[in-house]
N, C-alpha and C positions, 0 to 999 in steps of 0.2 A: 604430377599427381602420382600417388602410389599405385602399384599395379593391381592391388586388390583392396577395395575400400573396406570390406568387412572380413578380411582374412582372419582365420583362426590362428592365434598365436599360442605357442607352447609356453608354459610358465617357466620363468628363469629365476635364478637365485637373485635375491634382492641386491641392489647395488650398494656398496659401502662408500665411505668418504673417499677412499683412494680411487675407486672406479670413477666416481664423479669428477675427481680432480684430473684423472687421465682424459676423460671426455672433454672437459673444459680446456685443457692444454692443447689437445688435438684440434678442437674447434678453432682455437686461436692460431695455431700453426700446425697444419696437418703434415708439413714436410719435416717436422722435428724428428731427429733421430731417436731411436730407442735409448741410446746412451744419454742424450740430453734430457729426454723425458724422465728417465730413472734418476738422474742427478737432481733435476728440478723437484721431484717428488720425494727424494730421499728413500728410494727403494732400489733393489738390485735390478740389473738389466734383465736377468732371467724372469723376475717377477713382472717387470714391465711388459716383456714379450708375451708371457703367459696370460696376463690380464687383458692386453689388447687383443690377443687371439680369441680369448673367451668372449670379450665384448663383441667382436665381429661375428663369431659363431652363433651367439645368442641374438644377433640382429639389433643390438644396441647401436653399434657403429655399422652403418650400411654402405659406406663408401667414402671416398676422398675426392675432392674436386677443387678446382681453382676458383677463387673469388674474382669476379670480373667487374670492372667499373663499366656499367652500361653505356654511359656517355662516351667514354674513350673507345668503346667497342663499336660505336656508331649508332646507338639507340638514344636519341636525344629527347624522346617523349615517352612517358610512362602513364598508364591509366589502369584503373580497376574497371573491368567490364562485368556487369551483373547480367546474367542471362536467366530468363524464365523459359522453361522448356515444356513441351507437351507431357502430360502425365505418363509415367512409366517409360519415358524415352531417354532418360539421362545417360544410360549406358551407350546408346548409339551416338548421342551427341558427344559424350566423353571421348569415344574412339576418334571422331573427326577432329576434336580439339587437340588431341595428342599429336596430330600430324601438322600442327601449325607452329612453326618455330618461334613466332613472336610471343607465344604464351609461355611465360617463365614459371608460372605457378597457377594452380587451380584448386578449387575446393568445392565440394558439394555441401551446401549450407541449408539451414532452416530459415524460415521467414518468407518474405515477399518474393525473393528470387531463389532459383535453384542452384545456380553455379556462380562463383565469383572467380574471375580470372585476373591475374596480374599480367598485363601485356606491355611490351616495349616495342616501339617503332622508331624508324629513322627520324620522322618528322610528322607534323600534323596531317599532312596529306596522306602519308602512309597509314597513320592511325585511322583516318576517315575511311580509307579503302578497306582496312581490316574489319572495321565495325560494320560498315554499310554493305560491302560486297562479299565478305566471308562469313561473319557471324549472323547477320540478319537474313541472309539468303539460305542459311543452313536449314535443311529439313528438320522439323520438330522444334526449332527455336521460335518461340511465340513473341518475345520482346527482349530488348536489351536496354541497359542504362549504363552510360559511361561516365566515370568520375576521373578527371584529370589529376594526376599526382603532381603537386607543385614542388615538393621537397621530400626527401626520405630520411628517416632516422637511421643511425648506424645499428647493425645487429648487436643485440645485447647478449651478454654471457648467460648460460643456463644458471638457474638458481642452484645453490649448493645442495638443497634437499628437496 
């Protein structure tokens, strides 16, 4: 989850097609060299460096990471856990959730539940322990609803515009 849900953002220059192509290429292969990026996009290396630096400075590119296969990493079970929390307590629940390594992603949402978490566990027993002994016993968590993930779709590229 982002560090600030409603952080004020400074306006940035609109992204052009080249910026969007840079982001798409780096999402596909973040280890790509600037030389390879420049060649692929038919721009100079200097332009590639400058644009990537600007995209980082403006907060469009926020970091680089390794994509991990959860099953090969030891997480054989995945689920979405929907939490309903006491009114005005989502910030304290959020802080506790950030400390749980099995939570891979979380979002504050509208609707029947307040938080939706993507969790990964070694096995069904570990998932049960996570839900029953960590989430449901957490102060300010009113209820939970767990949806087991049977299969996942691959990450899609960003739209061009």
